[in-house]
PyMOL Python script that loads the backbone (N, CA, C, O; Angstrom):
from pymol import cmd

cmd.read_pdbstr("""\
ATOM      1  N   UNK A   1     -32.249 -52.065 -23.333  1.00  0.00           N
ATOM      2  CA  UNK A   1     -32.303 -50.649 -23.073  1.00  0.00           C
ATOM      3  C   UNK A   1     -31.047 -50.236 -22.312  1.00  0.00           C
ATOM      4  O   UNK A   1     -30.712 -50.817 -21.280  1.00  0.00           O
ATOM      5  N   UNK A   2     -30.364 -49.230 -22.832  1.00  0.00           N
ATOM      6  CA  UNK A   2     -29.135 -48.796 -22.179  1.00  0.00           C
ATOM      7  C   UNK A   2     -29.448 -47.871 -21.011  1.00  0.00           C
ATOM      8  O   UNK A   2     -30.472 -47.189 -20.981  1.00  0.00           O
ATOM      9  N   UNK A   3     -28.555 -47.873 -20.081  1.00  0.00           N
ATOM     10  CA  UNK A   3     -28.718 -47.044 -18.888  1.00  0.00           C
ATOM     11  C   UNK A   3     -27.912 -45.768 -19.056  1.00  0.00           C
ATOM     12  O   UNK A   3     -26.734 -45.817 -19.411  1.00  0.00           O
ATOM     13  N   UNK A   4     -28.533 -44.637 -18.805  1.00  0.00           N
ATOM     14  CA  UNK A   4     -27.837 -43.358 -18.928  1.00  0.00           C
ATOM     15  C   UNK A   4     -26.995 -43.102 -17.694  1.00  0.00           C
ATOM     16  O   UNK A   4     -27.421 -43.360 -16.568  1.00  0.00           O
ATOM     17  N   UNK A   5     -25.808 -42.597 -17.917  1.00  0.00           N
ATOM     18  CA  UNK A   5     -24.965 -42.224 -16.790  1.00  0.00           C
ATOM     19  C   UNK A   5     -24.958 -40.709 -16.686  1.00  0.00           C
ATOM     20  O   UNK A   5     -24.944 -40.006 -17.697  1.00  0.00           O
ATOM     21  N   UNK A   6     -24.966 -40.220 -15.480  1.00  0.00           N
ATOM     22  CA  UNK A   6     -25.017 -38.787 -15.247  1.00  0.00           C
ATOM     23  C   UNK A   6     -23.622 -38.242 -14.999  1.00  0.00           C
ATOM     24  O   UNK A   6     -22.866 -38.772 -14.185  1.00  0.00           O
ATOM     25  N   UNK A   7     -23.300 -37.196 -15.699  1.00  0.00           N
ATOM     26  CA  UNK A   7     -22.017 -36.531 -15.507  1.00  0.00           C
ATOM     27  C   UNK A   7     -22.111 -35.568 -14.324  1.00  0.00           C
ATOM     28  O   UNK A   7     -21.138 -35.359 -13.600  1.00  0.00           O
ATOM     29  N   UNK A   8     -23.291 -34.988 -14.141  1.00  0.00           N
ATOM     30  CA  UNK A   8     -23.517 -34.017 -13.076  1.00  0.00           C
ATOM     31  C   UNK A   8     -24.022 -34.743 -11.825  1.00  0.00           C
ATOM     32  O   UNK A   8     -24.902 -35.600 -11.909  1.00  0.00           O
ATOM     33  N   UNK A   9     -23.466 -34.399 -10.689  1.00  0.00           N
ATOM     34  CA  UNK A   9     -23.899 -35.046  -9.454  1.00  0.00           C
ATOM     35  C   UNK A   9     -25.329 -34.645  -9.116  1.00  0.00           C
ATOM     36  O   UNK A   9     -25.802 -33.576  -9.502  1.00  0.00           O
ATOM     37  N   UNK A  10     -25.993 -35.514  -8.399  1.00  0.00           N
ATOM     38  CA  UNK A  10     -27.374 -35.248  -7.975  1.00  0.00           C
ATOM     39  C   UNK A  10     -27.418 -34.004  -7.077  1.00  0.00           C
ATOM     40  O   UNK A  10     -28.353 -33.209  -7.162  1.00  0.00           O
ATOM     41  N   UNK A  11     -26.414 -33.842  -6.225  1.00  0.00           N
ATOM     42  CA  UNK A  11     -26.363 -32.675  -5.329  1.00  0.00           C
ATOM     43  C   UNK A  11     -26.267 -31.370  -6.118  1.00  0.00           C
ATOM     44  O   UNK A  11     -26.932 -30.389  -5.782  1.00  0.00           O
ATOM     45  N   UNK A  12     -25.443 -31.359  -7.163  1.00  0.00           N
ATOM     46  CA  UNK A  12     -25.295 -30.155  -7.980  1.00  0.00           C
ATOM     47  C   UNK A  12     -26.598 -29.848  -8.708  1.00  0.00           C
ATOM     48  O   UNK A  12     -27.020 -28.693  -8.764  1.00  0.00           O
ATOM     49  N   UNK A  13     -27.236 -30.872  -9.263  1.00  0.00           N
ATOM     50  CA  UNK A  13     -28.517 -30.662  -9.936  1.00  0.00           C
ATOM     51  C   UNK A  13     -29.547 -30.078  -8.973  1.00  0.00           C
ATOM     52  O   UNK A  13     -30.286 -29.161  -9.335  1.00  0.00           O
ATOM     53  N   UNK A  14     -29.600 -30.600  -7.756  1.00  0.00           N
ATOM     54  CA  UNK A  14     -30.554 -30.109  -6.774  1.00  0.00           C
ATOM     55  C   UNK A  14     -30.252 -28.664  -6.373  1.00  0.00           C
ATOM     56  O   UNK A  14     -31.172 -27.858  -6.235  1.00  0.00           O
ATOM     57  N   UNK A  15     -28.974 -28.331  -6.186  1.00  0.00           N
ATOM     58  CA  UNK A  15     -28.589 -26.954  -5.856  1.00  0.00           C
ATOM     59  C   UNK A  15     -29.033 -25.982  -6.933  1.00  0.00           C
ATOM     60  O   UNK A  15     -29.602 -24.931  -6.638  1.00  0.00           O
ATOM     61  N   UNK A  16     -28.772 -26.336  -8.179  1.00  0.00           N
ATOM     62  CA  UNK A  16     -29.129 -25.466  -9.295  1.00  0.00           C
ATOM     63  C   UNK A  16     -30.650 -25.384  -9.435  1.00  0.00           C
ATOM     64  O   UNK A  16     -31.188 -24.313  -9.713  1.00  0.00           O
ATOM     65  N   UNK A  17     -31.340 -26.501  -9.244  1.00  0.00           N
ATOM     66  CA  UNK A  17     -32.806 -26.496  -9.319  1.00  0.00           C
ATOM     67  C   UNK A  17     -33.384 -25.571  -8.253  1.00  0.00           C
ATOM     68  O   UNK A  17     -34.357 -24.863  -8.514  1.00  0.00           O
ATOM     69  N   UNK A  18     -32.800 -25.569  -7.060  1.00  0.00           N
ATOM     70  CA  UNK A  18     -33.252 -24.659  -6.005  1.00  0.00           C
ATOM     71  C   UNK A  18     -33.042 -23.215  -6.437  1.00  0.00           C
ATOM     72  O   UNK A  18     -33.914 -22.365  -6.253  1.00  0.00           O
ATOM     73  N   UNK A  19     -31.874 -22.949  -7.013  1.00  0.00           N
ATOM     74  CA  UNK A  19     -31.549 -21.600  -7.457  1.00  0.00           C
ATOM     75  C   UNK A  19     -32.507 -21.126  -8.556  1.00  0.00           C
ATOM     76  O   UNK A  19     -32.868 -19.950  -8.609  1.00  0.00           O
ATOM     77  N   UNK A  20     -32.913 -22.046  -9.427  1.00  0.00           N
ATOM     78  CA  UNK A  20     -33.815 -21.692 -10.527  1.00  0.00           C
ATOM     79  C   UNK A  20     -35.288 -21.784 -10.138  1.00  0.00           C
ATOM     80  O   UNK A  20     -36.165 -21.435 -10.928  1.00  0.00           O
ATOM     81  N   UNK A  21     -35.557 -22.250  -8.925  1.00  0.00           N
ATOM     82  CA  UNK A  21     -36.928 -22.302  -8.439  1.00  0.00           C
ATOM     83  C   UNK A  21     -37.747 -23.485  -8.905  1.00  0.00           C
ATOM     84  O   UNK A  21     -38.976 -23.421  -8.879  1.00  0.00           O
ATOM     85  N   UNK A  22     -37.107 -24.571  -9.333  1.00  0.00           N
ATOM     86  CA  UNK A  22     -37.849 -25.755  -9.794  1.00  0.00           C
ATOM     87  C   UNK A  22     -37.656 -26.967  -8.885  1.00  0.00           C
ATOM     88  O   UNK A  22     -38.171 -28.048  -9.171  1.00  0.00           O
ATOM     89  N   UNK A  23     -36.926 -26.791  -7.806  1.00  0.00           N
ATOM     90  CA  UNK A  23     -36.638 -27.909  -6.913  1.00  0.00           C
ATOM     91  C   UNK A  23     -37.912 -28.494  -6.306  1.00  0.00           C
ATOM     92  O   UNK A  23     -38.029 -29.711  -6.161  1.00  0.00           O
ATOM     93  N   UNK A  24     -38.859 -27.637  -5.954  1.00  0.00           N
ATOM     94  CA  UNK A  24     -40.115 -28.125  -5.373  1.00  0.00           C
ATOM     95  C   UNK A  24     -40.852 -29.045  -6.341  1.00  0.00           C
ATOM     96  O   UNK A  24     -41.434 -30.047  -5.925  1.00  0.00           O
ATOM     97  N   UNK A  25     -40.828 -28.712  -7.621  1.00  0.00           N
ATOM     98  CA  UNK A  25     -41.467 -29.555  -8.636  1.00  0.00           C
ATOM     99  C   UNK A  25     -40.780 -30.920  -8.710  1.00  0.00           C
ATOM    100  O   UNK A  25     -41.447 -31.949  -8.819  1.00  0.00           O
ATOM    101  N   UNK A  26     -39.469 -30.926  -8.653  1.00  0.00           N
ATOM    102  CA  UNK A  26     -38.709 -32.183  -8.712  1.00  0.00           C
ATOM    103  C   UNK A  26     -39.067 -33.063  -7.522  1.00  0.00           C
ATOM    104  O   UNK A  26     -39.321 -34.256  -7.684  1.00  0.00           O
ATOM    105  N   UNK A  27     -39.088 -32.480  -6.334  1.00  0.00           N
ATOM    106  CA  UNK A  27     -39.406 -33.248  -5.132  1.00  0.00           C
ATOM    107  C   UNK A  27     -40.860 -33.719  -5.136  1.00  0.00           C
ATOM    108  O   UNK A  27     -41.147 -34.856  -4.762  1.00  0.00           O
ATOM    109  N   UNK A  28     -41.771 -32.852  -5.555  1.00  0.00           N
ATOM    110  CA  UNK A  28     -43.196 -33.189  -5.580  1.00  0.00           C
ATOM    111  C   UNK A  28     -43.465 -34.353  -6.539  1.00  0.00           C
ATOM    112  O   UNK A  28     -44.239 -35.259  -6.231  1.00  0.00           O
ATOM    113  N   UNK A  29     -42.819 -34.313  -7.698  1.00  0.00           N
ATOM    114  CA  UNK A  29     -43.033 -35.333  -8.716  1.00  0.00           C
ATOM    115  C   UNK A  29     -42.189 -36.579  -8.494  1.00  0.00           C
ATOM    116  O   UNK A  29     -42.387 -37.591  -9.167  1.00  0.00           O
ATOM    117  N   UNK A  30     -41.259 -36.515  -7.564  1.00  0.00           N
ATOM    118  CA  UNK A  30     -40.441 -37.674  -7.247  1.00  0.00           C
ATOM    119  C   UNK A  30     -39.303 -37.930  -8.211  1.00  0.00           C
ATOM    120  O   UNK A  30     -38.787 -39.046  -8.268  1.00  0.00           O
ATOM    121  N   UNK A  31     -38.901 -36.933  -8.962  1.00  0.00           N
ATOM    122  CA  UNK A  31     -37.767 -37.113  -9.863  1.00  0.00           C
ATOM    123  C   UNK A  31     -37.739 -36.062 -10.957  1.00  0.00           C
ATOM    124  O   UNK A  31     -38.494 -35.090 -10.931  1.00  0.00           O
ATOM    125  N   UNK A  32     -36.870 -36.274 -11.900  1.00  0.00           N
ATOM    126  CA  UNK A  32     -36.622 -35.302 -12.961  1.00  0.00           C
ATOM    127  C   UNK A  32     -37.493 -35.519 -14.191  1.00  0.00           C
ATOM    128  O   UNK A  32     -37.422 -34.728 -15.132  1.00  0.00           O
ATOM    129  N   UNK A  33     -38.310 -36.562 -14.211  1.00  0.00           N
ATOM    130  CA  UNK A  33     -39.086 -36.922 -15.391  1.00  0.00           C
ATOM    131  C   UNK A  33     -40.043 -35.871 -15.898  1.00  0.00           C
ATOM    132  O   UNK A  33     -40.281 -35.804 -17.104  1.00  0.00           O
ATOM    133  N   UNK A  34     -40.604 -35.046 -15.029  1.00  0.00           N
ATOM    134  CA  UNK A  34     -41.574 -34.044 -15.455  1.00  0.00           C
ATOM    135  C   UNK A  34     -41.000 -32.644 -15.580  1.00  0.00           C
ATOM    136  O   UNK A  34     -41.743 -31.681 -15.770  1.00  0.00           O
ATOM    137  N   UNK A  35     -39.698 -32.525 -15.476  1.00  0.00           N
ATOM    138  CA  UNK A  35     -39.048 -31.225 -15.649  1.00  0.00           C
ATOM    139  C   UNK A  35     -38.908 -30.975 -17.146  1.00  0.00           C
ATOM    140  O   UNK A  35     -38.454 -31.846 -17.888  1.00  0.00           O
ATOM    141  N   UNK A  36     -39.298 -29.781 -17.584  1.00  0.00           N
ATOM    142  CA  UNK A  36     -39.283 -29.481 -19.018  1.00  0.00           C
ATOM    143  C   UNK A  36     -37.866 -29.487 -19.587  1.00  0.00           C
ATOM    144  O   UNK A  36     -36.883 -29.301 -18.869  1.00  0.00           O
ATOM    145  N   UNK A  37     -37.793 -29.702 -20.883  1.00  0.00           N
ATOM    146  CA  UNK A  37     -36.497 -29.704 -21.566  1.00  0.00           C
ATOM    147  C   UNK A  37     -35.827 -28.343 -21.445  1.00  0.00           C
ATOM    148  O   UNK A  37     -34.607 -28.257 -21.303  1.00  0.00           O
ATOM    149  N   UNK A  38     -36.619 -27.287 -21.501  1.00  0.00           N
ATOM    150  CA  UNK A  38     -36.068 -25.940 -21.374  1.00  0.00           C
ATOM    151  C   UNK A  38     -35.427 -25.749 -19.999  1.00  0.00           C
ATOM    152  O   UNK A  38     -34.336 -25.189 -19.892  1.00  0.00           O
ATOM    153  N   UNK A  39     -36.104 -26.212 -18.954  1.00  0.00           N
ATOM    154  CA  UNK A  39     -35.557 -26.097 -17.605  1.00  0.00           C
ATOM    155  C   UNK A  39     -34.297 -26.931 -17.463  1.00  0.00           C
ATOM    156  O   UNK A  39     -33.323 -26.483 -16.857  1.00  0.00           O
ATOM    157  N   UNK A  40     -34.302 -28.142 -18.017  1.00  0.00           N
ATOM    158  CA  UNK A  40     -33.095 -28.976 -17.977  1.00  0.00           C
ATOM    159  C   UNK A  40     -31.944 -28.276 -18.696  1.00  0.00           C
ATOM    160  O   UNK A  40     -30.801 -28.330 -18.240  1.00  0.00           O
ATOM    161  N   UNK A  41     -32.238 -27.629 -19.801  1.00  0.00           N
ATOM    162  CA  UNK A  41     -31.218 -26.864 -20.523  1.00  0.00           C
ATOM    163  C   UNK A  41     -30.679 -25.732 -19.684  1.00  0.00           C
ATOM    164  O   UNK A  41     -29.480 -25.453 -19.706  1.00  0.00           O
ATOM    165  N   UNK A  42     -31.563 -25.071 -18.936  1.00  0.00           N
ATOM    166  CA  UNK A  42     -31.132 -23.994 -18.043  1.00  0.00           C
ATOM    167  C   UNK A  42     -30.241 -24.531 -16.933  1.00  0.00           C
ATOM    168  O   UNK A  42     -29.274 -23.881 -16.536  1.00  0.00           O
ATOM    169  N   UNK A  43     -30.568 -25.718 -16.434  1.00  0.00           N
ATOM    170  CA  UNK A  43     -29.742 -26.340 -15.387  1.00  0.00           C
ATOM    171  C   UNK A  43     -28.352 -26.655 -15.939  1.00  0.00           C
ATOM    172  O   UNK A  43     -27.348 -26.409 -15.270  1.00  0.00           O
ATOM    173  N   UNK A  44     -28.292 -27.191 -17.140  1.00  0.00           N
ATOM    174  CA  UNK A  44     -27.001 -27.506 -17.761  1.00  0.00           C
ATOM    175  C   UNK A  44     -26.204 -26.226 -18.004  1.00  0.00           C
ATOM    176  O   UNK A  44     -25.002 -26.182 -17.743  1.00  0.00           O
ATOM    177  N   UNK A  45     -26.866 -25.192 -18.501  1.00  0.00           N
ATOM    178  CA  UNK A  45     -26.182 -23.915 -18.739  1.00  0.00           C
ATOM    179  C   UNK A  45     -25.584 -23.352 -17.450  1.00  0.00           C
ATOM    180  O   UNK A  45     -24.456 -22.860 -17.435  1.00  0.00           O
ATOM    181  N   UNK A  46     -26.356 -23.433 -16.380  1.00  0.00           N
ATOM    182  CA  UNK A  46     -25.877 -22.947 -15.082  1.00  0.00           C
ATOM    183  C   UNK A  46     -24.690 -23.778 -14.590  1.00  0.00           C
ATOM    184  O   UNK A  46     -23.740 -23.230 -14.032  1.00  0.00           O
ATOM    185  N   UNK A  47     -24.742 -25.091 -14.795  1.00  0.00           N
ATOM    186  CA  UNK A  47     -23.637 -25.973 -14.388  1.00  0.00           C
ATOM    187  C   UNK A  47     -22.367 -25.618 -15.176  1.00  0.00           C
ATOM    188  O   UNK A  47     -21.271 -25.621 -14.617  1.00  0.00           O
ATOM    189  N   UNK A  48     -22.511 -25.316 -16.454  1.00  0.00           N
ATOM    190  CA  UNK A  48     -21.371 -24.932 -17.273  1.00  0.00           C
ATOM    191  C   UNK A  48     -20.809 -23.605 -16.775  1.00  0.00           C
ATOM    192  O   UNK A  48     -19.593 -23.431 -16.695  1.00  0.00           O
ATOM    193  N   UNK A  49     -21.687 -22.679 -16.443  1.00  0.00           N
ATOM    194  CA  UNK A  49     -21.252 -21.386 -15.902  1.00  0.00           C
ATOM    195  C   UNK A  49     -20.457 -21.581 -14.609  1.00  0.00           C
ATOM    196  O   UNK A  49     -19.416 -20.952 -14.422  1.00  0.00           O
ATOM    197  N   UNK A  50     -20.940 -22.441 -13.725  1.00  0.00           N
ATOM    198  CA  UNK A  50     -20.241 -22.726 -12.464  1.00  0.00           C
ATOM    199  C   UNK A  50     -18.888 -23.371 -12.736  1.00  0.00           C
ATOM    200  O   UNK A  50     -17.896 -23.017 -12.100  1.00  0.00           O
ATOM    201  N   UNK A  51     -18.840 -24.303 -13.667  1.00  0.00           N
ATOM    202  CA  UNK A  51     -17.582 -24.982 -13.996  1.00  0.00           C
ATOM    203  C   UNK A  51     -16.572 -23.992 -14.566  1.00  0.00           C
ATOM    204  O   UNK A  51     -15.389 -24.041 -14.230  1.00  0.00           O
ATOM    205  N   UNK A  52     -17.039 -23.106 -15.417  1.00  0.00           N
ATOM    206  CA  UNK A  52     -16.131 -22.100 -15.990  1.00  0.00           C
ATOM    207  C   UNK A  52     -15.583 -21.176 -14.922  1.00  0.00           C
ATOM    208  O   UNK A  52     -14.411 -20.804 -14.969  1.00  0.00           O
ATOM    209  N   UNK A  53     -16.412 -20.798 -13.958  1.00  0.00           N
ATOM    210  CA  UNK A  53     -15.944 -19.953 -12.844  1.00  0.00           C
ATOM    211  C   UNK A  53     -14.871 -20.666 -12.039  1.00  0.00           C
ATOM    212  O   UNK A  53     -13.897 -20.044 -11.614  1.00  0.00           O
ATOM    213  N   UNK A  54     -15.041 -21.975 -11.826  1.00  0.00           N
ATOM    214  CA  UNK A  54     -14.085 -22.735 -11.041  1.00  0.00           C
ATOM    215  C   UNK A  54     -12.766 -22.947 -11.765  1.00  0.00           C
ATOM    216  O   UNK A  54     -11.730 -23.115 -11.120  1.00  0.00           O
ATOM    217  N   UNK A  55     -12.783 -22.941 -13.079  1.00  0.00           N
ATOM    218  CA  UNK A  55     -11.568 -23.126 -13.865  1.00  0.00           C
ATOM    219  C   UNK A  55     -10.734 -21.854 -13.868  1.00  0.00           C
ATOM    220  O   UNK A  55      -9.505 -21.913 -13.822  1.00  0.00           O
ATOM    221  N   UNK A  56     -11.386 -20.724 -13.920  1.00  0.00           N
ATOM    222  CA  UNK A  56     -10.678 -19.452 -14.009  1.00  0.00           C
ATOM    223  C   UNK A  56     -10.113 -19.136 -12.705  1.00  0.00           C
ATOM    224  O   UNK A  56      -9.468 -18.100 -12.546  1.00  0.00           O
TER     225      UNK A  56
END
""", "prot")
cmd.dss("prot")
cmd.show_as("cartoon", "prot")
cmd.util.cbc("prot")
cmd.orient("prot")
């Protein structure tokens, strides 16, 4: 079984999760395993938005 590597830092994921209101779920469940695919997509979209702002 291959190990996935994360491109996004854990701190950035947590910041965005707080902003989207799902951080409590992540902490309660002890990780990202129960976060919906839609929410994960929203987190990625937000990270891309932040990266684009930093580039400009």
